[in-house]
The first five atom37 places (N, CA, C, CB, O) and aatype in JSON, in Angstrom:
{
  "aatype": [20, 20, 20, 20, 20, 20, 20, 20, 20, 20, 20, 20, 20, 20, 20, 20, 20, 20, 20, 20, 20, 20, 20, 20, 20, 20, 20, 20, 20, 20, 20, 20, 20, 20, 20, 20, 20, 20, 20, 20, 20, 20, 20, 20, 20, 20, 20, 20, 20, 20, 20, 20, 20, 20, 20, 20, 20, 20, 20, 20, 20, 20, 20, 20, 20, 20, 20, 20, 20, 20, 20, 20, 20, 20, 20, 20, 20, 20, 20, 20, 20, 20, 20, 20, 20, 20, 20, 20, 20, 20, 20, 20, 20, 20, 20, 20, 20, 20, 20, 20, 20, 20, 20, 20, 20, 20, 20, 20, 20, 20, 20, 20, 20, 20, 20, 20, 20, 20, 20, 20, 20, 20, 20, 20, 20, 20, 20, 20, 20, 20, 20, 20, 20, 20, 20],
  "atom_mask": [
    [1, 1, 1, 1, 1],
    [1, 1, 1, 1, 1],
    [1, 1, 1, 1, 1],
    [1, 1, 1, 1, 1],
    [1, 1, 1, 1, 1],
    [1, 1, 1, 1, 1],
    [1, 1, 1, 1, 1],
    [1, 1, 1, 1, 1],
    [1, 1, 1, 1, 1],
    [1, 1, 1, 1, 1],
    [1, 1, 1, 1, 1],
    [1, 1, 1, 1, 1],
    [1, 1, 1, 1, 1],
    [1, 1, 1, 1, 1],
    [1, 1, 1, 1, 1],
    [1, 1, 1, 1, 1],
    [1, 1, 1, 1, 1],
    [1, 1, 1, 1, 1],
    [1, 1, 1, 1, 1],
    [1, 1, 1, 1, 1],
    [1, 1, 1, 1, 1],
    [1, 1, 1, 1, 1],
    [1, 1, 1, 1, 1],
    [1, 1, 1, 1, 1],
    [1, 1, 1, 1, 1],
    [1, 1, 1, 1, 1],
    [1, 1, 1, 1, 1],
    [1, 1, 1, 1, 1],
    [1, 1, 1, 1, 1],
    [1, 1, 1, 1, 1],
    [1, 1, 1, 1, 1],
    [1, 1, 1, 1, 1],
    [1, 1, 1, 1, 1],
    [1, 1, 1, 1, 1],
    [1, 1, 1, 1, 1],
    [1, 1, 1, 1, 1],
    [1, 1, 1, 1, 1],
    [1, 1, 1, 1, 1],
    [1, 1, 1, 1, 1],
    [1, 1, 1, 1, 1],
    [1, 1, 1, 1, 1],
    [1, 1, 1, 1, 1],
    [1, 1, 1, 1, 1],
    [1, 1, 1, 1, 1],
    [1, 1, 1, 1, 1],
    [1, 1, 1, 1, 1],
    [1, 1, 1, 1, 1],
    [1, 1, 1, 1, 1],
    [1, 1, 1, 1, 1],
    [1, 1, 1, 1, 1],
    [1, 1, 1, 1, 1],
    [1, 1, 1, 1, 1],
    [1, 1, 1, 1, 1],
    [1, 1, 1, 1, 1],
    [1, 1, 1, 1, 1],
    [1, 1, 1, 1, 1],
    [1, 1, 1, 1, 1],
    [1, 1, 1, 1, 1],
    [1, 1, 1, 1, 1],
    [1, 1, 1, 1, 1],
    [1, 1, 1, 1, 1],
    [1, 1, 1, 1, 1],
    [1, 1, 1, 1, 1],
    [1, 1, 1, 1, 1],
    [1, 1, 1, 1, 1],
    [1, 1, 1, 1, 1],
    [1, 1, 1, 1, 1],
    [1, 1, 1, 1, 1],
    [1, 1, 1, 1, 1],
    [1, 1, 1, 1, 1],
    [1, 1, 1, 1, 1],
    [1, 1, 1, 1, 1],
    [1, 1, 1, 1, 1],
    [1, 1, 1, 1, 1],
    [1, 1, 1, 1, 1],
    [1, 1, 1, 1, 1],
    [1, 1, 1, 1, 1],
    [1, 1, 1, 1, 1],
    [1, 1, 1, 1, 1],
    [1, 1, 1, 1, 1],
    [1, 1, 1, 1, 1],
    [1, 1, 1, 1, 1],
    [1, 1, 1, 1, 1],
    [1, 1, 1, 1, 1],
    [1, 1, 1, 1, 1],
    [1, 1, 1, 1, 1],
    [1, 1, 1, 1, 1],
    [1, 1, 1, 1, 1],
    [1, 1, 1, 1, 1],
    [1, 1, 1, 1, 1],
    [1, 1, 1, 1, 1],
    [1, 1, 1, 1, 1],
    [1, 1, 1, 1, 1],
    [1, 1, 1, 1, 1],
    [1, 1, 1, 1, 1],
    [1, 1, 1, 1, 1],
    [1, 1, 1, 1, 1],
    [1, 1, 1, 1, 1],
    [1, 1, 1, 1, 1],
    [1, 1, 1, 1, 1],
    [1, 1, 1, 1, 1],
    [1, 1, 1, 1, 1],
    [1, 1, 1, 1, 1],
    [1, 1, 1, 1, 1],
    [1, 1, 1, 1, 1],
    [1, 1, 1, 1, 1],
    [1, 1, 1, 1, 1],
    [1, 1, 1, 1, 1],
    [1, 1, 1, 1, 1],
    [1, 1, 1, 1, 1],
    [1, 1, 1, 1, 1],
    [1, 1, 1, 1, 1],
    [1, 1, 1, 1, 1],
    [1, 1, 1, 1, 1],
    [1, 1, 1, 1, 1],
    [1, 1, 1, 1, 1],
    [1, 1, 1, 1, 1],
    [1, 1, 1, 1, 1],
    [1, 1, 1, 1, 1],
    [1, 1, 1, 1, 1],
    [1, 1, 1, 1, 1],
    [1, 1, 1, 1, 1],
    [1, 1, 1, 1, 1],
    [1, 1, 1, 1, 1],
    [1, 1, 1, 1, 1],
    [1, 1, 1, 1, 1],
    [1, 1, 1, 1, 1],
    [1, 1, 1, 1, 1],
    [1, 1, 1, 1, 1],
    [1, 1, 1, 1, 1],
    [1, 1, 1, 1, 1],
    [1, 1, 1, 1, 1],
    [1, 1, 1, 1, 1],
    [1, 1, 1, 1, 1],
    [1, 1, 1, 1, 1]
  ],
  "atom_positions": [
    [[79.85, -23.15, 6.79], [80.83, -23.26, 7.22], [81.27, -22.65, 8.52], [81.38, -23.02, 6.38], [80.73, -21.57, 8.8]],
    [[81.85, -22.97, 9.08], [82.15, -22.2, 11.16], [83.58, -21.11, 10.53], [83.15, -24.2, 13.14], [84.44, -21.3, 9.67]],
    [[83.4, -20.46, 11.06], [84.72, -19.73, 11.13], [85.75, -19.97, 12.22], [84.44, -18.4, 11.21], [86.96, -19.79, 12.09]],
    [[85.05, -20.45, 13.44], [85.49, -20.22, 14.71], [84.63, -19.66, 16.16], [86.42, -19.39, 14.39], [83.56, -19.07, 16.04]],
    [[85.05, -19.85, 17.05], [84.64, -19.03, 18.25], [85.37, -17.85, 18.13], [84.91, -19.68, 19.63], [86.38, -17.71, 17.44]],
    [[84.78, -16.94, 18.86], [85.21, -15.23, 18.44], [84.56, -14.24, 19.34], [84.67, -14.73, 16.82], [83.34, -14.12, 19.23]],
    [[85.24, -13.45, 20.29], [84.66, -12.73, 20.89], [84.57, -11.21, 19.89], [85.33, -12.77, 22.24], [85.39, -10.73, 19.12]],
    [[83.49, -10.83, 20.23], [83.56, -9.23, 19.01], [83.7, -8.02, 19.61], [82.11, -8.86, 18.08], [83.59, -8.0, 20.84]],
    [[83.99, -6.7, 18.86], [84.96, -5.69, 19.35], [84.5, -4.87, 19.97], [85.63, -5.07, 18.55], [85.1, -3.82, 20.16]],
    [[82.78, -5.2, 20.69], [82.26, -4.24, 21.36], [82.96, -4.69, 23.35], [80.31, -4.34, 20.9], [83.35, -3.99, 24.28]],
    [[82.74, -6.38, 23.12], [83.47, -7.11, 24.24], [84.77, -6.89, 24.71], [83.52, -8.3, 23.97], [85.14, -6.96, 25.88]],
    [[85.54, -6.58, 23.54], [87.14, -6.27, 23.54], [87.06, -4.84, 24.66], [87.9, -5.82, 21.58], [87.36, -4.83, 25.85]],
    [[86.64, -3.92, 23.98], [86.21, -2.39, 24.63], [86.09, -2.5, 25.9], [84.85, -1.73, 24.17], [86.91, -2.05, 26.7]],
    [[84.83, -3.26, 26.27], [83.94, -3.22, 27.54], [85.33, -3.89, 28.82], [82.16, -4.53, 27.26], [85.56, -3.36, 29.9]],
    [[85.96, -4.97, 28.33], [86.63, -5.68, 29.57], [87.43, -4.48, 30.02], [87.64, -7.13, 29.22], [86.93, -4.05, 31.07]],
    [[88.51, -3.75, 29.62], [89.45, -3.09, 29.89], [88.52, -1.87, 31.17], [90.19, -2.53, 28.3], [88.99, -1.75, 32.31]],
    [[87.5, -1.24, 30.84], [86.53, -0.11, 31.22], [85.77, -0.82, 32.43], [85.43, 0.4, 29.87], [84.81, -0.31, 33.01]],
    [[86.31, -2.05, 32.73], [85.77, -3.05, 34.23], [83.81, -3.13, 33.31], [85.92, -1.57, 36.68], [82.79, -3.51, 33.88]],
    [[83.89, -2.81, 32.39], [82.05, -2.5, 31.91], [81.55, -3.93, 31.92], [81.68, -1.7, 30.0], [80.36, -4.1, 31.65]],
    [[82.23, -4.87, 32.19], [82.17, -6.43, 32.17], [82.02, -7.4, 33.37], [83.32, -6.83, 31.62], [83.12, -7.81, 33.75]],
    [[80.79, -7.95, 34.17], [81.52, -9.09, 35.33], [80.7, -9.86, 34.5], [81.31, -9.11, 37.32], [79.56, -9.56, 34.14]],
    [[81.44, -11.04, 34.16], [81.21, -12.35, 33.66], [79.86, -13.22, 34.55], [82.75, -13.14, 33.81], [78.76, -13.76, 34.43]],
    [[80.8, -12.89, 35.37], [79.83, -13.91, 36.88], [78.4, -13.09, 37.51], [81.14, -14.04, 38.72], [77.46, -13.6, 38.11]],
    [[78.6, -11.7, 37.14], [77.27, -11.02, 38.04], [76.47, -10.42, 37.06], [77.65, -9.78, 39.22], [75.35, -9.99, 37.35]],
    [[76.96, -10.33, 35.8], [75.91, -9.26, 34.79], [74.68, -10.46, 34.24], [77.04, -8.38, 33.01], [74.52, -11.65, 34.52]],
    [[74.09, -9.7, 33.51], [72.58, -10.24, 33.25], [72.83, -10.54, 31.71], [71.15, -9.0, 33.58], [72.44, -9.86, 30.76]],
    [[73.78, -12.05, 31.66], [74.11, -12.77, 30.27], [73.13, -13.56, 29.45], [75.12, -13.71, 30.5], [72.41, -14.35, 30.07]],
    [[73.03, -13.51, 28.55], [72.06, -14.27, 27.73], [72.79, -15.37, 26.48], [71.08, -13.07, 26.99], [74.0, -15.43, 26.26]],
    [[72.09, -15.9, 26.0], [72.35, -16.39, 25.04], [71.6, -17.44, 23.74], [73.13, -16.72, 25.56], [71.1, -18.53, 24.03]],
    [[71.63, -16.96, 22.49], [70.66, -17.12, 21.77], [71.84, -18.11, 20.95], [69.81, -15.71, 21.15], [73.07, -18.08, 20.81]],
    [[70.32, -19.26, 20.36], [70.79, -20.04, 19.75], [70.44, -19.73, 18.36], [70.49, -21.15, 20.22], [69.22, -19.61, 18.34]],
    [[71.03, -19.5, 16.95], [70.51, -19.12, 15.72], [70.89, -19.83, 14.69], [70.76, -17.93, 15.45], [71.78, -20.67, 14.73]],
    [[70.19, -19.52, 13.67], [70.88, -19.92, 12.47], [71.43, -19.81, 11.42], [70.66, -20.25, 12.19], [72.36, -19.01, 11.43]],
    [[71.11, -20.55, 9.99], [71.9, -19.78, 9.03], [71.94, -18.57, 8.4], [71.94, -20.27, 8.29], [72.8, -18.2, 7.6]],
    [[71.11, -18.06, 8.72], [70.56, -16.43, 8.36], [71.32, -15.37, 8.98], [69.03, -16.12, 8.88], [71.17, -14.25, 8.48]],
    [[72.36, -15.53, 10.27], [72.82, -15.24, 10.77], [74.29, -15.07, 10.22], [72.44, -15.74, 11.56], [74.85, -16.1, 10.6]],
    [[75.14, -14.36, 9.56], [76.49, -14.22, 8.83], [77.28, -13.37, 10.54], [76.34, -12.92, 6.89], [76.65, -12.43, 11.03]],
    [[78.45, -13.8, 11.13], [79.16, -13.13, 12.11], [79.75, -11.42, 10.82], [80.72, -14.55, 12.87], [79.63, -11.33, 9.6]],
    [[80.1, -10.79, 11.43], [79.96, -9.53, 11.01], [80.49, -8.27, 12.73], [78.03, -9.52, 10.35], [79.82, -7.88, 13.69]],
    [[81.57, -8.12, 12.42], [82.74, -7.39, 13.36], [82.12, -6.13, 13.84], [84.21, -7.0, 12.51], [82.36, -5.67, 14.96]],
    [[81.25, -5.53, 12.9], [80.68, -4.47, 13.24], [79.46, -4.25, 13.53], [80.88, -3.83, 12.61], [78.76, -3.25, 13.36]],
    [[79.15, -5.71, 14.18], [77.3, -5.72, 14.64], [78.2, -5.47, 16.03], [75.84, -7.59, 14.42], [79.42, -5.58, 16.12]],
    [[77.34, -5.15, 16.99], [77.64, -4.71, 17.88], [76.24, -4.79, 19.42], [78.14, -3.43, 17.21], [76.38, -4.64, 20.64]],
    [[75.24, -5.03, 18.73], [74.13, -5.47, 19.54], [73.32, -6.41, 19.52], [73.5, -4.82, 19.6], [73.4, -7.04, 18.46]],
    [[72.46, -6.85, 20.31], [71.56, -7.53, 19.79], [70.43, -7.4, 19.1], [71.34, -7.97, 20.38], [69.71, -8.39, 18.94]],
    [[70.09, -6.09, 18.54], [68.73, -5.25, 17.78], [69.85, -6.27, 16.0], [68.67, -2.32, 18.06], [69.31, -6.7, 14.98]],
    [[71.35, -6.29, 16.34], [72.04, -6.74, 14.61], [72.12, -7.67, 14.51], [73.31, -6.44, 14.04], [72.92, -8.0, 13.63]],
    [[71.22, -9.16, 15.48], [71.08, -10.39, 15.07], [70.16, -10.93, 14.13], [70.94, -10.94, 15.96], [69.11, -10.29, 14.23]],
    [[70.11, -11.42, 13.63], [69.35, -12.19, 12.94], [68.9, -13.73, 12.66], [69.66, -11.85, 12.21], [69.93, -14.38, 12.83]],
    [[68.14, -14.36, 12.42], [67.25, -15.57, 12.61], [67.82, -16.56, 14.37], [67.58, -16.7, 10.87], [68.41, -17.6, 14.64]],
    [[67.18, -15.41, 15.13], [66.99, -15.91, 16.31], [66.1, -16.73, 16.75], [66.93, -15.17, 16.91], [64.94, -16.35, 16.96]],
    [[66.62, -18.33, 17.0], [66.06, -19.29, 17.29], [65.05, -19.52, 18.52], [66.94, -19.94, 17.29], [63.93, -20.02, 18.58]],
    [[66.11, -18.8, 19.72], [65.31, -19.01, 20.61], [66.82, -18.38, 22.02], [64.54, -20.91, 20.46], [68.05, -18.36, 21.93]],
    [[66.17, -18.1, 22.78], [67.31, -17.51, 24.1], [67.52, -17.59, 25.67], [67.24, -16.24, 24.13], [66.79, -17.14, 26.57]],
    [[68.43, -18.11, 25.73], [68.22, -18.49, 27.32], [69.53, -17.62, 28.49], [68.46, -20.53, 27.4], [70.61, -17.11, 28.18]],
    [[69.0, -17.7, 29.57], [69.57, -17.4, 30.28], [71.65, -17.89, 30.17], [68.59, -17.87, 31.27], [71.88, -18.28, 29.02]],
    [[72.52, -17.91, 30.77], [73.55, -19.01, 30.77], [74.48, -18.78, 32.04], [74.43, -19.01, 29.36], [74.97, -17.81, 32.61]],
    [[74.49, -19.95, 32.16], [74.23, -20.85, 33.74], [75.99, -20.84, 34.09], [73.32, -23.03, 33.52], [77.03, -20.83, 33.44]],
    [[75.62, -20.84, 35.28], [77.02, -21.1, 36.01], [78.35, -20.42, 35.72], [77.33, -22.42, 35.83], [79.36, -20.95, 35.26]],
    [[78.19, -19.13, 36.08], [79.15, -18.51, 35.08], [80.64, -18.48, 36.02], [78.53, -16.78, 34.52], [80.87, -18.7, 37.21]],
    [[81.06, -18.29, 35.45], [82.96, -18.54, 36.49], [84.18, -17.84, 35.98], [83.73, -20.35, 36.42], [84.29, -18.15, 34.8]],
    [[85.2, -16.98, 36.38], [85.86, -16.53, 36.16], [87.32, -17.21, 36.6], [85.43, -15.55, 36.44], [87.93, -16.35, 37.23]],
    [[88.1, -18.43, 36.5], [89.44, -18.34, 37.11], [90.32, -17.53, 37.29], [90.0, -18.9, 36.78], [90.32, -16.55, 36.55]],
    [[91.21, -17.64, 38.19], [92.51, -16.9, 38.22], [93.44, -16.44, 37.25], [93.17, -17.49, 38.82], [94.17, -15.46, 37.4]],
    [[93.38, -17.46, 35.83], [93.96, -17.01, 35.42], [93.79, -16.21, 34.09], [94.54, -17.68, 35.59], [94.51, -15.86, 33.16]],
    [[92.23, -16.06, 34.55], [91.47, -15.29, 33.33], [90.24, -15.99, 32.67], [92.49, -15.06, 32.13], [89.26, -15.43, 32.17]],
    [[90.49, -17.34, 32.77], [89.46, -18.16, 31.52], [88.21, -18.4, 32.03], [89.97, -19.71, 30.98], [88.01, -18.89, 33.14]],
    [[86.97, -17.89, 30.86], [85.9, -17.88, 31.09], [85.26, -19.53, 31.64], [85.41, -17.24, 29.89], [86.01, -20.49, 31.78]],
    [[84.08, -19.59, 31.84], [83.18, -20.51, 31.87], [82.15, -20.91, 32.07], [83.34, -20.91, 32.14], [81.94, -20.71, 33.27]],
    [[81.34, -21.35, 31.65], [80.01, -21.73, 32.46], [79.41, -22.94, 31.99], [78.91, -20.65, 32.36], [79.91, -23.68, 31.14]],
    [[78.07, -23.17, 32.69], [78.14, -24.5, 32.22], [76.67, -24.41, 30.34], [77.48, -25.78, 34.11], [76.06, -23.6, 29.64]],
    [[76.88, -25.62, 30.46], [75.94, -25.83, 28.61], [74.8, -25.16, 28.91], [75.34, -27.7, 27.91], [74.15, -25.14, 29.96]],
    [[74.58, -24.54, 27.75], [74.1, -23.92, 27.18], [72.65, -24.87, 26.87], [75.05, -23.44, 26.23], [72.86, -25.99, 26.42]],
    [[71.55, -24.57, 27.05], [69.93, -25.33, 26.63], [69.04, -24.68, 25.91], [69.02, -25.65, 27.78], [67.95, -25.25, 25.82]],
    [[69.15, -23.66, 25.38], [68.05, -23.51, 23.79], [66.63, -24.69, 24.33], [69.23, -24.45, 21.71], [66.71, -25.71, 25.02]],
    [[65.46, -24.1, 23.72], [65.02, -24.94, 23.7], [64.77, -25.78, 22.02], [64.09, -24.54, 24.51], [65.28, -25.48, 20.94]],
    [[63.5, -27.22, 22.49], [63.92, -27.65, 21.18], [64.02, -26.67, 19.53], [62.93, -28.76, 21.07], [63.32, -25.7, 19.24]],
    [[64.83, -27.13, 18.9], [64.92, -26.74, 17.16], [64.0, -27.1, 16.44], [65.99, -27.29, 16.38], [64.21, -28.17, 15.87]],
    [[62.98, -26.58, 16.21], [61.82, -27.23, 15.71], [62.11, -27.43, 14.41], [60.56, -26.53, 15.89], [63.11, -26.86, 13.97]],
    [[61.29, -28.28, 13.51], [61.03, -29.06, 12.13], [61.13, -27.67, 11.19], [59.29, -30.04, 12.03], [60.9, -26.63, 11.81]],
    [[61.5, -27.52, 9.49], [61.42, -26.51, 9.04], [62.92, -26.18, 8.4], [60.85, -25.71, 10.04], [63.78, -26.88, 7.88]],
    [[62.84, -25.2, 8.59], [64.53, -23.94, 8.49], [64.71, -23.62, 9.55], [64.59, -22.35, 7.7], [65.02, -22.44, 9.62]],
    [[64.66, -24.28, 10.73], [65.21, -24.12, 11.85], [66.62, -24.81, 12.02], [64.28, -24.52, 12.74], [66.28, -25.82, 12.63]],
    [[67.8, -24.88, 11.89], [68.72, -24.94, 12.17], [70.06, -24.58, 12.47], [68.59, -25.23, 11.93], [71.05, -24.22, 11.84]],
    [[69.58, -24.92, 14.17], [70.65, -24.29, 14.78], [72.52, -23.88, 14.8], [70.37, -24.8, 15.56], [73.0, -24.1, 15.91]],
    [[73.23, -23.52, 14.08], [74.17, -23.49, 13.72], [75.56, -22.75, 14.28], [73.78, -23.27, 12.84], [76.75, -23.0, 14.06]],
    [[74.74, -21.44, 15.32], [75.85, -20.86, 15.79], [75.43, -20.14, 17.43], [76.35, -19.75, 14.57], [74.22, -20.36, 17.45]],
    [[75.72, -19.52, 18.61], [75.09, -19.65, 19.51], [75.89, -18.0, 19.61], [75.17, -21.07, 20.52], [77.02, -17.79, 19.16]],
    [[75.14, -17.12, 20.19], [76.17, -15.84, 20.22], [75.6, -15.65, 21.86], [75.86, -14.21, 18.82], [74.49, -16.11, 22.13]],
    [[76.26, -15.09, 22.72], [76.17, -14.7, 23.9], [76.47, -12.8, 24.22], [77.19, -15.72, 24.57], [77.44, -12.11, 23.91]],
    [[75.1, -12.42, 24.99], [75.53, -10.93, 24.94], [74.86, -10.5, 25.91], [75.28, -10.1, 23.72], [73.93, -11.19, 26.32]],
    [[75.34, -8.54, 26.87], [74.74, -8.49, 28.01], [73.51, -8.09, 27.44], [75.34, -7.67, 29.07], [73.3, -7.69, 26.29]],
    [[72.7, -8.24, 28.44], [71.1, -7.7, 28.6], [70.67, -6.77, 29.53], [70.22, -8.72, 28.94], [70.32, -6.91, 30.7]],
    [[70.77, -5.44, 28.55], [70.4, -4.39, 29.32], [68.96, -3.83, 29.38], [71.19, -3.47, 28.95], [68.63, -2.69, 29.72]],
    [[68.13, -4.89, 28.96], [66.7, -4.55, 28.18], [66.05, -4.02, 27.58], [66.12, -4.42, 28.38], [64.82, -3.99, 27.6]],
    [[67.0, -3.34, 26.71], [66.93, -2.79, 25.19], [67.51, -3.29, 24.14], [67.37, -1.66, 25.06], [68.74, -3.27, 24.2]],
    [[67.04, -3.75, 23.17], [67.99, -4.24, 22.15], [69.0, -3.62, 21.67], [67.47, -4.52, 21.19], [70.14, -4.09, 21.64]],
    [[68.62, -2.36, 21.21], [69.74, -2.2, 20.91], [71.45, -1.13, 21.83], [69.17, -1.79, 19.72], [72.38, -0.44, 21.4]],
    [[70.91, -1.69, 23.37], [72.28, -1.38, 24.15], [72.21, -2.82, 24.6], [72.36, -0.04, 25.5], [72.02, -2.77, 25.81]],
    [[72.27, -4.0, 24.24], [72.17, -4.93, 24.77], [73.54, -5.62, 23.43], [70.42, -5.43, 25.01], [73.41, -6.05, 22.28]],
    [[74.58, -5.45, 24.2], [76.13, -5.45, 23.3], [75.84, -7.24, 23.38], [78.11, -4.56, 24.34], [75.22, -8.01, 24.11]],
    [[76.71, -7.31, 22.16], [77.63, -8.73, 22.13], [78.38, -9.18, 22.45], [78.04, -9.1, 21.56], [79.19, -8.41, 21.96]],
    [[78.92, -9.83, 22.9], [80.03, -10.73, 23.84], [80.64, -11.71, 23.09], [79.4, -11.52, 25.08], [81.69, -11.31, 22.58]],
    [[80.3, -13.09, 22.8], [80.72, -13.67, 21.85], [79.69, -14.32, 21.0], [81.59, -14.43, 22.27], [78.46, -14.4, 21.04]],
    [[80.78, -14.83, 20.09], [80.49, -15.65, 19.3], [80.89, -17.17, 18.31], [80.34, -14.95, 18.94], [81.83, -17.4, 17.55]],
    [[79.77, -17.97, 18.71], [80.16, -19.5, 19.14], [79.57, -20.47, 17.97], [79.42, -19.97, 20.76], [78.43, -20.85, 17.7]],
    [[80.79, -20.69, 17.43], [79.92, -21.87, 16.34], [80.42, -22.95, 16.14], [79.7, -21.54, 14.94], [79.94, -23.54, 15.18]],
    [[81.55, -23.67, 16.92], [82.32, -24.37, 16.78], [82.05, -25.8, 18.3], [83.63, -23.32, 16.62], [81.19, -26.44, 17.7]],
    [[82.12, -26.14, 18.89], [81.85, -27.22, 19.97], [83.15, -27.15, 20.34], [81.27, -28.74, 19.59], [83.77, -26.47, 19.53]],
    [[83.94, -27.66, 21.37], [84.98, -28.0, 22.36], [85.78, -29.0, 21.79], [84.44, -28.46, 23.68], [86.94, -29.17, 22.17]],
    [[85.14, -29.83, 20.7], [85.67, -30.65, 20.22], [86.03, -30.52, 18.27], [84.79, -31.69, 20.78], [86.32, -31.14, 17.25]],
    [[85.79, -29.47, 18.74], [86.15, -29.1, 17.21], [85.27, -29.35, 15.99], [87.31, -29.8, 16.87], [85.81, -29.37, 14.89]],
    [[83.91, -29.55, 16.1], [83.4, -30.02, 15.08], [81.95, -28.89, 15.05], [83.21, -31.75, 15.25], [81.1, -29.02, 15.93]],
    [[81.86, -28.34, 14.5], [80.53, -27.55, 14.13], [79.45, -27.27, 14.74], [80.01, -27.97, 13.31], [78.49, -27.85, 14.24]],
    [[79.09, -26.38, 15.93], [77.71, -26.41, 15.94], [76.79, -26.76, 15.19], [77.41, -25.63, 16.08], [76.73, -25.98, 14.24]],
    [[75.69, -27.91, 15.12], [74.61, -27.58, 14.28], [73.74, -29.27, 15.01], [75.16, -27.35, 12.18], [73.99, -30.36, 15.52]],
    [[72.44, -28.25, 14.45], [70.87, -28.95, 15.3], [70.57, -28.77, 14.34], [69.82, -28.42, 16.59], [70.78, -27.72, 13.74]],
    [[69.79, -30.09, 13.74], [68.99, -30.03, 12.78], [67.49, -29.96, 13.62], [69.27, -31.25, 11.77], [67.27, -30.36, 14.76]],
    [[66.58, -29.37, 12.72], [65.11, -29.57, 12.84], [64.49, -30.08, 13.46], [64.63, -29.89, 12.21], [63.32, -29.69, 13.52]],
    [[64.9, -31.23, 14.25], [63.95, -31.98, 14.38], [62.74, -32.19, 15.71], [64.64, -32.94, 14.15], [61.79, -32.97, 15.71]],
    [[63.12, -31.24, 16.77], [62.01, -31.03, 17.89], [62.59, -31.65, 18.95], [60.55, -31.65, 17.62], [62.05, -31.72, 20.05]],
    [[64.09, -32.27, 18.58], [64.63, -32.72, 19.92], [65.2, -31.01, 20.92], [66.23, -34.01, 19.46], [65.08, -29.82, 20.65]],
    [[65.87, -31.88, 22.21], [66.19, -30.64, 23.34], [67.48, -30.48, 23.09], [65.95, -30.9, 25.02], [68.05, -31.57, 23.0]],
    [[68.46, -29.17, 22.87], [69.2, -29.0, 22.48], [70.14, -28.64, 23.64], [68.9, -28.38, 21.56], [69.65, -28.13, 24.65]],
    [[71.48, -28.89, 23.57], [72.74, -28.44, 24.68], [73.93, -28.36, 24.01], [73.05, -29.49, 25.92], [74.41, -29.39, 23.53]],
    [[74.53, -27.21, 23.88], [75.77, -27.07, 24.02], [76.36, -26.99, 24.76], [76.11, -26.55, 23.67], [76.03, -26.68, 25.91]],
    [[77.66, -27.28, 24.27], [78.71, -27.33, 25.71], [79.62, -26.03, 25.03], [79.88, -29.24, 26.07], [80.2, -25.99, 23.94]],
    [[79.52, -24.87, 26.23], [80.42, -23.62, 26.51], [81.93, -24.01, 26.2], [80.28, -23.11, 28.13], [82.12, -24.86, 27.07]],
    [[83.14, -23.9, 25.47], [84.44, -24.38, 24.92], [85.28, -24.38, 26.34], [85.12, -23.3, 23.61], [85.29, -23.4, 27.08]],
    [[85.77, -25.26, 26.54], [86.49, -26.17, 27.76], [86.9, -25.02, 29.12], [88.23, -27.04, 27.01], [87.03, -25.06, 30.35]],
    [[87.0, -23.94, 27.92], [87.72, -22.62, 29.07], [88.06, -22.0, 27.72], [89.4, -23.0, 30.45], [88.48, -22.52, 26.69]],
    [[87.58, -19.94, 28.21], [87.96, -19.26, 26.77], [88.6, -18.33, 27.63], [86.71, -18.65, 25.53], [88.05, -17.77, 28.59]],
    [[89.86, -18.17, 27.24], [90.63, -17.5, 27.66], [90.5, -15.85, 27.1], [91.76, -18.23, 27.4], [91.01, -15.48, 26.04]],
    [[89.75, -15.01, 27.98], [90.05, -13.41, 27.94], [90.98, -12.63, 28.29], [89.37, -12.84, 28.45], [91.26, -12.3, 29.45]],
    [[91.48, -12.31, 27.32], [92.55, -11.25, 27.65], [92.91, -9.6, 28.32], [92.87, -11.19, 26.67], [94.08, -9.19, 28.36]]
  ]
}
């Protein structure tokens, strides 16, 4: 069951300190399966489980009103078996899993349907929410 797209607390902490540059930093997105459950106490990539694939986040921009946007995310094919992608987590890649901070948890498409890609081997594309306001 989708809980809705949200920002991890670590991301909230980085923003006022100018510790995150959405357009310039090395931001990745990981496709996750049902084995991961959102927890606001999770802070780094090391806290993620059931990672299916990881990709760079393309075409990132911030509008004058503070809305984040990016191109569609395209992790590799979801292969059969238990690999059903149900969520995407974006994170700031430091090169070390324990200090690669979690930014955004996405389990809902921009049309408010749940992210769900079955393990049939087909390519996956997940649209970023049309505009995500970041306070």
